[in-house]
N, C-alpha and C positions, 0 to 999 in steps of 0.2 A: 120199688124202683130198682132196676139192675144196675150192678156195679162190677166192673171187672178188678180182680185181684191179681196182679202180676208178682209172682215170688221169684221170677227170675229178673234179668235186667231188662228194662223196657225199651231203651233205644239201642236200635240194630249197630252192633260194633262200636258202641260208645259208651262204655261203663262209667266213665267220670261223670257225664251227664246223668246216667241212670242213678248214681248215687246221690247226686244232688236233688233228684226228684222223690227220693223216699225219705221219709222223716227217721228220727233217731229210733223209733220202735218198729222200723220196717213197715209202717203202715202206708198204704198207698196216699198219694195226695190228693186223691179224689174222694177221700172219704172226709167230707165235709159238714155232715150231720152236727147240729148242736145239741149237746145233752142238757137238758134244763129240767131239773126234777123228774128225772126219769123218763122225761119225753123228749123223743128225738125230734128236733124241728128243722126242718128242711132249709137250709139259707136260700137255696135257688128258688122256692116259693115266694120268700120274701123279696128276693132281688127282683123278679119278674114283675111283682107288684110295683115296687119302687120305680123300676124302671119305666112304668107306664107315665110317670109324670113328665109333662113336656120339657122340664129343664134339666133332666137327670140325665146325662150321658152314660155314665158307667156306675156301676155299684158293686160293692163286695160286702158280704155278711161275715163277720169273723166272730170268734168268741172273744168276749171282752176280758177273760182271765185265761191263766195258762193251763186249762185243762186240757189232757190228751183226749184225742178222738180214739177210743178205744173199741167201740162196737163196729162190728161189720155187718152191713145190711144185706138184703136179698142177694144172693149170688145169681148168676145168669144159668139158664136152663141147659146151656150149652156152652162150650169154650174151646176155641182152638188157637192154639200158639203157632204164630207164622214161623216163628224159627222152626218149628218141627216142619213145616210145609216145605222150608228151604231144605231140610236135611232129608225129606222124602220118607219121614218116619210116621207119618199120620194117615190114618184110614181115610180115604176120601170120603166116606159116608158120613164122617163127622161134621164135616161142612155144613151139611144140610140141617144140622143139629143146631148150627149157631143160631142164636136169637139174641136181641137186645131190647131194651125198652123203648128205644126210638123205632116207633113201627115202620118209619120209611127206610130203614137200614136193614132190612132182613136180609140175610144171606150175601151180604157184601164183605169182601175179604180185600183189604187194601193197605197199602203203605201211605202214610200222611206225612207232609212236610209240617212241622209243628215250629220252626224256627222264622221269626220275621225278619231276622238280620242275620248276617254271616251264612256260613255253609249250613243248609238245611239237614236236620236229623230225621232219619227215617224210624218212624214209630212203628212197632209192631201192630198194634191195634189202637185205634182211637174212636172214640164216642163221645159224643156231645158238641155243644158251641164253641170249644176251646180251639178246634182246628181250623187253621187258616185256609187250606187247600188240599184236594186229595190228588194222589197220583196214583192212577189206575194200574194195576200190576200186569200190563202187557209186558213190560221189561223183563219180568220173571216167568214169562210163559206159563202163568198159572192155568191158563185155559187148555193148554196141551197136556198139562199134567192132570188136571181134573176136569175131565170132558163132561162130567155131569153137571158143572156150572155153565148155564146157557147165558148167551149175550143178553137175554132180556134181563137177567137179574143183576147185569153190571151197568149202573146207571151214575151219571156224575152228580153228586151232591154237593151242593154250595156250604161248605163249612166257614163259619165266620166268626171271628174273635168276638168277644164281648164288646171290645173297643172299637171294632169295625162296623158294629151296627149304627145306623142313623135314627135316633129317637124322634118320629115326627108326631105329635101330640101323643096317642096312645099306641101308634104304631111303630114297629120296628122295621127298617128298611135295610135290605142288604146292599152294601156298597159293591160287592163283588157281582151280586146280579145285575145291577144297573150297569157296572162297568163293562161286562160281556155284551149286553145289548148294545151299548155305544160302539164298542170296537167291531160289531158287525157291520158298521156303515164303512164302505169301501175308501173313505178319505181319512178316516181316523185310524192313526199307528196305535196310539195307546192313549189310555184314559185314567183319571184317578178321581175318585168320588170322596170329596171331604165333607164332614159336617160343618156349618156356620151356625155359631150360637146365635140364639133368637134373644131379644130384648125382654127376657122374663128372669125370674130368679125364684129360689125355693129356699124355705126356711127349715129350721131344725124341726119347728113345732108342726108345719104341713106333713113332714113325712111321719112324724109320731102318730098324727091323726090318721093319715092314709092307711097305715098299718094296722092300728087300733079298729078302724071302721070295717075293715076288709077281711081280718084273720083273727083266729081264737086269741084269747087272752094271752095264753103263754108265749104267743108270737111278738108281744110287745118290745119295743126297742129299749129294753132297760138300760143297755150299755150306751156308750157314748156315739153319736153320730159325728163323723169326722168329715169336711169337704175339702177336697184337693182338686187342683187343677186337671190333673191326669193321672191315671192309674199306670204306674210304669211297667215296662216289660223287660225282664232280663233276658239276654240271649239264651242262656243254659237253662231257663225256666218259664216256659212260655204260658204257663197256667196263673192267670192273675192272683188266685186266692193263695196259692202257696207264695207269692211275692209278698202279698200284704202280710200273711202269717209270718213270714220270715223278717219283715221289715218292721213289723209293729214293736219289737223291743229295740230298733235301731235308733239312735238319737237323731232327730231332725233339728234345724237350726231354730225354728219358731218353737219347738218343744223345748230347747235348752234355755230360751229366753225366758219361758214361764218358770223356770226352776230356779228364781232368784230368791234370796232372803233379806231380811233386815236383821240386822244385830248392832246394838250399841248406836241406833240411829245413822247407820250406815247401810247404804243399799249395796248389796253383794251379788254380782251375776254369778251364774253357775261356773264352775271351774273346768274348763276343758284343757287337756294338755296342750302345752305350748313347746315350740321348738328352739332351742338355745343353742344349735350347733352351727358352726361357721358355713352356712349353706349360701351361696350366691342366688338370689331369688330369680335372676334372670336366667340361671342355668335349669331350674324347675320349670319355667317358662317354655323354654326352648325344647326339653324334653316333651313338654305337652303338646307343642307345634308339631314335633317329629312323630307322636304317636297315632296322629289321626290326620294324615297329610291332605286328603281330599275334604276334609271339613271346612266350609266357608267361613273364614275368620272376620273379615270386614267387606263392607260394600260402600262404593260412593253414592250417596244418595241422589246426586244430581245425574251422573253419567251412567250408574248401573254398574260400573267396573266392579269385579270382584276379586278378593284376594283369597286363595285357600291357605291352610296351615303350612302347605309345602312353600307356596309363594312367600309367606311371612318368614318362614325359618331361613330360607335361602337367602333372601334379601337382607334381612338382620345381621346374618353371618358376614355377608359381603360387606355391610357397612363396618362391622367389627374389625374385618381385615384391612380395610382402608385406613381406619382410624389408627390401628396399630403401625401402619406404614408410615403415617404422619408422625410416629414418636409419641402417640399418646400412651401414657402409661397408668397404672391403678392409681386412683386418688386424683388424678387431673379432673378439671371440671369442664363439661362441655354444654354449651348453651344451646337452647332451643326455643325459637320463636317462629313457630310455624300454624299454619291454618289447622283446622281440625280436618285433615287430610290422611291418606292412605300411607304416607311416609312418615307421619310423627312417631307412630309408636315403633316403627321399624328402627329410627334414629335412636330413640330411647332403649331399646333392648340392645342394639349395637354397642352403645356405649357402656351399659351394664355389663354384657358380656365380658368385657375386658378389663373389669374392675374400676372403670371411670365413674364419675358422678354425674349424672344428669341434671341440668339446671334448667327446667322450663321457665320462659317468662311470659308475660302478655304478649298477644301478636300484634297489638295496637300500642306502638311505643311514640312517645313525644321525644323531643332531644333531652328533655331533663330527666325522664326514666331510664332513657339509654344510659346516659352518663351514670345515674345512680347504679344501674344493675351492674354495668362493665366495672365500676370501681368498687362496688360490693363483692363479687365473685371472680372477677379477672379470668373468663374461661379462656381455654386454650383454642377452642374452634367454637364458632356460633353456626348454626343452622337456622336461616332465616327466609322469610319471604321475600322477593325481590323488591316489593316496596318499601321494605324496612332498610334496604342498603344504604341510601344516603343517610339517613339518620344514624344508623350505626358508625358509618364512615366517618361522619363529622364529630361524633362523641368520641370517637378513637383518637381522632386527631387531636381534639382539645385535651383528651387526657394522656396523649403521649404513649399510646398503647398500640401495639402490632398484634392483630389476631387475624385469623383465616375466616373468611366468611363463605360458607356453602349455601347457595340458594335453592330452594325447593323447585323452582321451576327456571328454565332456561334465561340466562341474562349476560349479555354480552361482557366479557372480561372476568367473569365469575364461574367458579366450578359449581356444577349442579349436581343434585343427589342422584340424578340419572347417570352422570359422568362417574360418581364414585363406586357406582354399582356395576361399572363394566370393566371386563378384563380380568377376572379372578380366575385362578385355575381351580378346576373341579375337584381336583385332589385335596386342596387347601379347604374348600368348603367341607368337604366329606370329613375330612380328618379334624376340624375345628374342634377346640375344646375351650369352654368358658374357663376365665381365670378364677383360681381358687382365692378366697377371702380369708384373711388371717384370723378375723374375731367376727362374731356375729353382730357387733356393733360398728362396724364399718359402715360409712355413710354411701348409701346408693343413690339418693336422690336429695336434691337441695329444693324444696318446694317453697313457693313464696306465701306468706301469710296474707290475709285478706287485705290488710292495711286500712282497717276501720280507725286507728288511731294515729296514723302517719304513713310513711312510705312503708312498704311491705318488708319484712323480714325475711331473711333466707333461713327456712327451717330444715334442720339436718334429719333425715330420714334414713334409718339403718337397714341393712338387709333383714336382720332379724324382725324388725318393725313391720315391712312389707310382707314378709313371710307369716307373721301371726295374726295380720288383720285379713289374712285370705284363709281362714281355717276350712279344712275339706268339709265339715260340716255346714259351713256357710256356703262353700261354692255349690254344692248339689242343690241349692235352692234355685240356681239360675241356669241349671242344665237345659241345654237345647233350646233356650229362648231367642227370639230374635230382639234385639234391644237398640233403642235410639235414645241418646243422652245428650244433653246439651252441655255438659260440663267438659271442657278441655283439658288436655294434659297440663296446663297451667296450675291447675288445682291439684291438691293432693288426692282428693276424693275422686277427681276425674282419671288419675294415674290408677287408683285403686279399683275403679270399675273398669277400666281397660284390662287390667291383669286378671280381674275376677272373671271377665267374659272368656279370656283364652283358656283359662283352667277349666271352665264350665262347658267348653265346645259350644259356646253360644256364637251367633253372627251379631256384629256390631254394625249398625248403619251410621255413615259419618254424614252428618250435616254442616255445610260450611259455616265458618263463624260469622259471615256476613248476613246469613239469614237469621242466626241466634241473636247477634247483637242489634239487628234492625227490626226485632220483635216482628219478624214474618211468621206468625203463627198458622196462617193457612198452608204455607210450604211444609211446616212440621206435620201437620195433618194430613197433607198428601203423601208425605213419606210413610207415615205410620200405616196408612191404607194400601199404598202400593206394595209396600214390603211386609205387609202383615205383621207389624210390629206387635210383641206380647209383653214388652217391659219398656217403660218409659221413665226417665228420671229428667224433670225439669225444674225451673226456678218457680218460686211461688208467684212472682208476678205473671208469668207465661199461663199457669193453671188457672189462676183468677179471670184472665182474659179469656180463657177458654170457655169457662161457664157463664161468663157476661155477655160475651158476644153471640153471634147467631152461628158460629162455626159448627157447633155440635148438633146443629140441625140439619147441617150439609154433610157433616163427616160424622158417621155413627162411631168410627174407630172400635169396632167390634172384637177385634182380635186382642185388643190391649186386656191383658190379665192383672197387671200390677203397675200403679202409677206412684212414684216416690216424688215427694218435694223436700228439697233441701236449701239450706242457706239461710232460712229463717222459718217460725213456726207457722204453718198454714192457718191454724186457728179452728176451732169447731165449727163456725158459721160458714166458712169457706170449705172445709172438708165435707160437710154435709150436703152443701149446695152442689159440689162437684160429683159427689157419689150419686146424687139423685140424677144427674144428666149421664153419667158412666156407671150404671148399675151393675154392668158385668164385671167391672174393674175393682181391685182392692186398691183404695186410696191410703197412702201411708207417708208420715212424716218421719224423717231420721233427724239425728243430732249428733254432731262431731264436730271436729276443728282440725286445723292443719297440724296445730300443736299437738293435740291428743293423738293424732294419726290413724285414727281408727273409728268406728262405730262406738258411740258412747250409750246411746239407747237405740232401741229398736221398736218399731210399732207392729204389733201382730194383731190377728183377730181377738177381739175381747179388750183390746185397750180402748181407754175412753177417748171419744172424738175431742179434738183441741189439746190432747196431751202429746207429747213426743215418745210415748211407748215406755217400755220398761227397761232396767238397766241391761245392757248387753252382756254376754258371757265373758268371763275375765274382767270384768270392769268393776270398779267400786266408786260409789257416789256419797259424798256427803254434803249437807246444806250447811253453811257457816253463816254467823252473824258478820254482816260487811264491816262493822266497826270492831267489834271484839275478836272475832274470828272462833268464837265458841260455836260447838256443833249442835245444829238445831233439828228438831223432831219433825214429824208428819204436819203437813198444811202450814208450815212456816216459811216465809220467804227469805232466802238468803243467797249467798254466792255459792254457786256450785263448784265444788273441788273433786278432782278427779285422780284415780290411779288406775293404770291398765299397762299391759305388757308391751305394748305397741307405741309407747308415748315416745315423743321425739327426742333425739340425742340433745338438743339445744338449738340456740340461733346461731348461724354462721358468723364468726369473728365477733360475737356480740356477748361475752361471758358475764357482763353485768346485767345485761336484759335477761339472760338465760337464768340467772340466780334469782332475780326478782319475778320469775314466773312460777316459782315453787315456793311453798311454805317450808318451814323448817321440819316439817314431817314428810316430806318428799310429795306432797300432794300438788297436782298442777292448778295453777288459780285460772278458772276458766274466764273470769270476767262477766259470767252471766248471771242474772238473778233468776231463782226458779224454785219450785218446791215439789215434794211428792207427797201423794194421798195414802189413805190407810191401806190401799190396795196395791201400792207400788207404782202408780202411774206417775210419771214425771212431767211436770209442766214448766214451760218455759215461758218467763215473762218479759226480759229487757236485759240489755247491756247495762252494767254499772254506769257505764260513762253516759248513758242516754236517758238518764230521768231529769225532769225539770223540776226545779225547787220553787214551789207556789206556797206563800205563806208557812214555810216550814214543812210542806207536805211534798213527799217525793211523788210526782207523777210519771207513769211510765209512757214514754213517747209511743212504744210499740202497741200498747192496749187503744191509745187513741188512733193509731193508723189502722189497727185490725177492724175497728168499727168504721172508719171512712171507707175502708176497701170494700165494705159490704155494699156500698152503692153502687148499682149498676154501670154508671157512666165514669166511675174513678178506675183509672188504669194504674197509676204510681202515686204515693204519697209519702212525704217525710214530714214528721212534726219536730219542729225545732223550738227552743227556748228564746224568747225575746226579753231583754232585760227590762225591768220595771222598777220605778223608783220604790215603790211601798211594797209590792207582792214578792219582789226578787226577780221572777221570769213568767212569762206569760206564753201558753202554747200557741205557737202559729203553725198551720198546715199549709204545705206547699204541695200543690196537686197537678197531676197530667189526667187529662180527659181520655175515655177510650174513643177511637176513630167514629165520627158520625153520631156521636151521642154528646149531651149537654146536661150540665148540673150547675146550680147557681150556689154562691156563698152561703146564702140563706137556708138551703136544703141541707148543706152540710153542718151548718152550726145546729140546726133541728135535730139531725141524726146523732150528733154527739150528746146534745141536751138529753135526748130520750133514752139513751144506752147507758150514759155513764154517770159519775157523780157530778155534781155542780162544780167542782173545783176542776174538772176537765174540760170545761168550756174553752173554746178556741178565742180567747180574749186577745190574742196577738193578730188575730184575723185568719184569711185564707188567701193564697196567692196562687194564680193558675199559670202554669208553664206547659209549652208543647211537650217538653221532656225533661226529666229532673236531671240537674247536673251532678256531676260526680262530688262535687265539694260539698255536698249536703251531708254525706257521710262522715265528715270531718267534723264531729260536733265536740264542743267545749266541755270538759269534763270538770265536775266540782266534787272533790272528796275532802273531807276532814276541813270544809271551810278554806280549802285552798283550790285556786283555779288552775287546771292544768292543761297546757296547751297540747297539740297533736305531738306524739312520740316520733322522732325522727333517729336514724342512727347517728351516734356521737363519734365524732373521729378523734381517736387518741393515738395517732401514729406520728411518728417523729418526722413531719413534714414541714420543710421550709415554704411558708405560704407565697413567698416571693418567687419560689421557683414554679408554683402552680400557675402564678400570673404570666410568667415568662413563656411557659409552654403554651399558654392560651394566645399570646401575641404572636409566638412563631406558627401557631397553627393555621392563621388565617391572615397572611401578610398583607394583602390589599384591602383589608377591612378598615376604613375611616374610624381612627381612633378619637381624635380632637380636633374641634374647629375653633379658631380663635374667634370670639363673636364679632369682635371690633375690626380685626384685619382681614377675616375669612380664610386665615392660614390653616391649611389642613395637614394633619400628621397621621400616617397610616399605622397600622400596628408593626409592620417591618421597620419604620424609623423610630417608634417607641421602644422596640425590642432593642435596636441597635444603639441608640442614644443611652438608654439606661445600663446596658453592657459597658458602654464607653465610659460612663460615671464610675461603675463599678471597678474597672481596670484603672482609671486615675486614682480612686480611693485606695486600692490596693497598692499602688506605687508610693503613695504618702504613708504607708505603713499602717493603714487601718486592718484592726484583727476582728475574729470573732468577739463580740461582747463590748467593743468599742462604742461609745456614745457619739453620735454625729447629730447635730442640730440643723433643724430647717425653720426658718421663720419667713414665710411668704404669703402672699396674696394668691388669688386664683390666676395662673399662667400655664402656658403649656408645659413648662419644664418642672412644675412643682412634683408631678407624679414620678417623672424621669428620676428625679434625685431619690426621692424616697425609695423607690424601687432599687437602684443602684446600691443604697446603703444596706437594704435589707437582703440584696444577692449575697453580700459578704457575711451573713449573719450578725450585722452590725445593729446597734440598737438607735432606731430613728426616734429622735426627740423633736416634736413639734411644738412650737411657740407661737404667740401672737407676731404679727409682722411688723407691728409699730412699737418702739420701744422708747419708753423715757430713760434718762440716763440710771435713774432708781432701779427701774425694773430690769434694765440691763444687768446691773451689779447683782441683784437678787437671783436673776436667771443663771448667770455665770457661776456663781458661788454654789448654787444648788446642784447644777449638772456637771460642770467641768467637761465640755464637750472639746474633743481636739479639733474639730472642724466645724464652721458654722456657715451654711448657706442663707443667705438673707437678701432682702430687697435693698437697692441702694440708699433709700431713706433712712434705714435703721443702722447703715453700716459705720457711721460716725461714732454714734452712742456706745455700740457694742466694742469698738476698738478703744474708746476712752475707758469704758468700765473694765476691759481686760488689762488695760495699762495700770490702772488703779490697783487692781487685784493680783497685779504682776503675774499674769497667767499668758502662756503662750498659745494663742489660739489663731488657728489660720481661718481667713474669712473669704468666702466666695459669693459674688453677687450675681443675681438674676438681672439680666441686662448688662449696662455698661456703666462702669464708674472709674474714673481715674485713681490709679494706685492700688486697684484691687483686681485679682483675677475674675474673669466671668464665667459663666456656665458654657459660653461658647468655646472658650479658651480651653477649658479641660476636656473638652470632647474632641479636640484636635489630635492629629499625630498618633493614632491607634492602629496597630497593625491588624489587617483584615484577618490574618489566621488566628491571631489571639482572640478576636470578636467570635469567629466562627467556633473556636474550640472552647469557648468560656464554659464554665461549669460553676452552680452556685454552690455556696458552701454548705453542706448538710449541716442539720442540727443533730444533737445527740439525744435530746429530750423535749418532749412536746411542750414542756412549761417553760423552755427557753423565752427570754422576753424578745418580742419582735419590734414592737413600738412602745415608746413612752409619751402619752399625751396629756394635757392639762385638763383638770376638772374645771367647770365652770366658775368657781370662786365665789359662790353666792353665800357661803359662811365664812369668807375670810380670804386670805390669799390663796390661789389655785394650788392644789396639790398636783404631783405629778404620778399618774396612774400607769402601771406596768400591766401591758396586755401580751399574753404569750401569742406563740404560733399557733397553738391549739386554740386559744380563744377566737383569734382571727378566722382559722379554718372553720369552726362550727357557726360562725356568723354568716358564713358563704354557703349556706346549704342551697342545694338546686332549687328548693322551692322560694327561698328568699330571692334567689336570682331571676325567676322565671318571669316576674312580673316587670323586669326592665328589658326582657329578651327583644332584640332588634328594633328597640326604641331609639328615637334622637330625644336627648335628655339635656335639661338645664338645671343644675342646682347651685345654690348660692353659697352652702357651708365650706369654708377652706379646710384644708388639711391640719390645721390648728385642732380641729375637732375630730374626734373618733369616727362621728357620724360621717363627716366629709371624705376621711379616708375609706370607709366602709363604701359609700355610694361610688367613689372612684373605683375600687376593685370590683364591685358588682358590675358596673358598666361594662368593664373589660371583660368579665367572665361570660357577659350576656351578649357580648359581641354587638354592643350597641355603639352610638356615636356621643359624645359627650361635646356640648356647645360650652366652651370655657367663658364665664362670664366674670366681671369685676365683683367683689363681694358688697359693693355699694353701688347704687344707681344714680344716674344724672338723667333728670327729666323723666321720658318715658321710654328708654331705651330698652328695658326688659321686654316691654310689649311688643316693640318692634322685631327683638330677636326671636320671641315665642312664634310671631306670625312667619317670619322670615325662614326658621328652620323647622316649623310644624313639630313642636316638641311636647315630650313628657316632661314635667315639672316638679322639682322638690326644693322647699324652701321653708323659711320661719314664716309665722303666723301674721307677723307684722306687715309684710308685703302683701298679704291676702286683703288685711284690713283696708288699704287703700282702694282695692277693688271693690270692697263691700261700701264704702263710704263715699266714693267719688263718682264721677261719671266716666271715668277712663274706659270702661267697657263698652260705652256708646261708640267710642272712637276705635278702639280694638275689639273685634268681636270673639276673637281667638277661638274660632270654630275648629281648628285642628287639634285643640288641648284635650287629650283624652283622661289624663290622669293628674291631679295635684296633690302631693303628700306633704303634709306640715310636720313640723318637729321642733323642739325646743320650748313650747309653751302650748296650752291648749287653744284651740280655736273654738270659741263658744257656740252653743248650739244656734242662737240667733244668727250670728254671722255665718255659720255654715248653711243654715236654711235660705239667708239672704243671697248667699253667693251661688247655691244651687240653682236659684231661679235665675240669676244672671248668665250662669255658665251651664245650661241644662245638659249639654253634650259630655261634660267633664265629671268624672268620680272624684269627689274631694275626700281625701282621708286623712284623719288625725292619727298621729302615731305618738308612741312614747318609748323611751329609752334613756339611758344614761351611761356616762364613761365608765363609771365604777362598775355597773353591770356588765359592761363589755359590749354593749350593742342595743338594738332595737329590741324591745319586750312586748310590745303590742301594737295593733294596727286595725284600723276600721276596715271593714268589707260591706257588701250590699245589704247584709243583715243587721249591721251594728246601729246603735242609737245615735242619732246625731248629738254631737257635744261630747261624745265619748271619745277616750281614745282606742276603741276598738276591743278586739279578743286577744288573748295570749298567743304568740307567735310559738312555732314548734320548739319544744324541749324547755319552755318557760314555765316556772311555777311561781305564782303571786298569791301572797295572803295579806290580810290586813289586820293590823294589830292595834290595840290601844296603846297610846303613846305613854300612858303613866305604867300600867299594868303588865303590859306586854301580851295580854290575852288576845288569842286569835278572835277576831269578830266575824260575824256573818254577813249576809247579804245586807246592803243598804246601811252599814255602819261605817262611820268615818273614822279613819286611823292611819297609821303609818303603812305604806306599802313596802313590804318585804318581798326579796325576790332570791330565787335558787333558779341558775341557769348554768350550763356546761362552759359557758364562755365568759364567765365572770373574772374580773382583772386579778393576778397575782397579788397585788397589794400596791401601797403608796410607797414610791421610790425613797429610801432611806427615812421611812417614817413607820416604824413596826408598832407604835402604840396607836397611831391613827388607823393603821389596817386592823388591828385586833378590835377596835371599838366598832370598825364598819360591819362586823358580823355577829349575828346572835349566835346563841349556843346550838342551834340548829344548823349553823352554816348559811343562813340566809342574809343577804345583804340588805 
């Protein structure tokens, strides 16, 4: 076989490229023979054979060790250097002596284009299948110089790269030849022929057998066979074999993943150099965008609109310039609530260019979540969809915040993204420089956690974190892909993918959130086929629906090369089922979290199905005993703890929660249960919080869910624990079905029974829903026999809670705040704010200062809340008492509290006056209503200057633990004690989640403000913009039922009123059909009574609740999944344990003992009673 050896440079006028084409020993790159025991094996011969396999597109044979190819095989019978031809130094007769091993190339002298991209390089001589296209040398007048070369000898030869052959069965088709035939048609301007993969696969064994059966024994593939999606071609190195030879020692990400180790029971990923320099990550992205301006960066899936890298860089710079003109500085927070559209990444990049912090939120906000996000991060500017503007405006009004909103599409009265990108000077754009960061730990992104245990936390992600989760070795894996991912920028993983795609010069297809959230799987399939998507990342639910539905019969999705599932473990059965239907794609599951801020494990070929892969580079994983923290070995279940360089800085404004996220050695507590096997495969079992305790056995809800998901008719499933008297908890499945498919409860029971141990049976039953509600992910946790409610952010700011109430009253002045049930008198928020401010102004004129005690002894009336607020505006301590006093109780009250002013009802004024006289106390008494000889509420609210009212400011508090109210205990164990509750306590009782249940309702409740519960209900109703129907705390005849029907109300009361409904025929007279919710407190409403009332009021949700004055508020409440007769599940941030009354030992499930409580809103203590305060808490601080 002939071969050309070129000892000069090969490429004409291109010495650099020539240098790259020669190896270190000056041996031509075409010397590809493999030396095996003195036998020279032709790789081409084996390649030709393997390429006959119908599924092999390209193949390259290389040595599997680092031997140099030192043998030069047969030289040509004749050789001519075209350099000599150009210099007129060659005897023309030598041309006829030129011969080649390719029979059809006799006597051809030509220059060939060997580069597929960039400027072509003129090769002096080219032989073999590596050449793309010949350029006949008419340009160089070869025929004039050498007349002995006849035109008959100059023929067009189709030189085709290995990658340009199309393998059809055992035939190799030339794409160039087909292309030329097509372009002969007069209507065709240009054509391109591309191969489409066929639904077949090839195994390593097949190729070993193919070679063994057709070639000598010494040609056996003793070395490794590697499968790759595509053999890449470099501009400067057009020959595939040299590419592979050069790259065989280069580190690939998947190869790096394999190079982990296990030491001291710790999985240690391969260490790859990390960057700790102060680099603004967005500057790296901007440079990438500028480096390849014509690259298509993103495509709108619906419209087909495209953005090139040039478009993306220019628009993101314009966004940055506009932000700078608005005064945005490094460290300022910019909110982002956008659809999965073309502008989302533009805004994020523009924000980061100037050193500001991007804070993406959910694109579907409720009023509650809007208030929560705004109060958490206080962004300077918010980019939002037009549909969210009313919700954001309302939330800002309630919170007294003023922020600029920029809308993603045109909306009257608001600046749009299109507006802010107009009118920028081209010189500004060209000269724009990204802001420098001062530290690699500077925050670039505040990404929301998933919120599985409560409201999402704001996770601070640094520039260094983002930089190091986008390692160059990882980026190359995505090069030149077309990608469609369902993760939006709300998720850290969505941001990571978007940045990854830019750095890899990949094209991202953007599917709208409406399609993703509405489970429009067919639209996703259409997009994959339309845009020839090669990389897809989807939720597990979507992938399961793919293989269970008939979609993959209609859509083959043949262009897909990789499918990634995230958010939960796909599981072995689902993985194999999906791989069977999409055999041409690699199905992989990843594991990571917002807190870890990077991939923790990576699944590669060779990982066991059902695992989540091997430990990722630069990551360390250990498995620890959940109880003791001891490090465990292989195949032992425990909590995964993590160390990696990309880890979050912490939770924004949540130092205590940040501290709890790490152990004493700096390992991140993942909260996930898993294990690893002897081969290093990591397996995920469940969240620690999502185990069901059945007769002392921890049952994994995820394990049962994975089995149920294997049923072809099951779309979504959540397994929850239902309390049981004896067993502790019974598993219950809540299931949504696939469209047009059916499944019965019995089938699901049988499925679990056949695949899981007996203790996993669905003893709690099966419930079918059209779609699973979000609340199912808020599952109650049990740890160390302590019930843990969902974790919500705890407020420890110095906020006067009455000021928060006043801001709410002012934010919606026309809202009807109160209605007197008897007189039907109505008071708006505007009137409530004005009257309460007038009360505060009068108190101020009486010399009332911060910390003074003012007492209120009243029944339910329109002015009770007015007085209470007026006192708290001045940071006075409002002390509420019973409104009916005997002379003895009046003396006891006055001697204990020594108030400077008392507001009371006329009935109690005389006894209070007499008691004050006896005790020689000078106390001013103001009455609700009218009473001769006493000032009334109406009197003190007269004669105030409007300017004073308008300019009134609440007195700030200096410490969150300052006392706001002093309320009486129930007095069940003796005389009532006075409980001090701080502003912080009140604030943390008024979480958005607790307020949401009363939002926009009309409410009746019977407790007066003598009770902490009555005060909390009054505050909640104001914050929820609801209307309170003010009723007496006692009832005459059946007035209460008339009020409920008249005002169509939500109702909160004590169980004794409900017992009348149960035991009498009153509900035959009053049907109360408008009543939707009844909440009871103060005593348990028995199971029997609850069952009876549910039958009588089938449209109402009847909820028992539990709380105490000492604990500072409500502790538990029933929901739809609670057992009747119980007081429900713990509320957010509540911890409850049951202890033996004698030994104080913590008891387990179904054991009777004293309830002990830990909450962030617990009382400060008992007023003037330190001994009783001390006795109220145990050594662990539980009340």
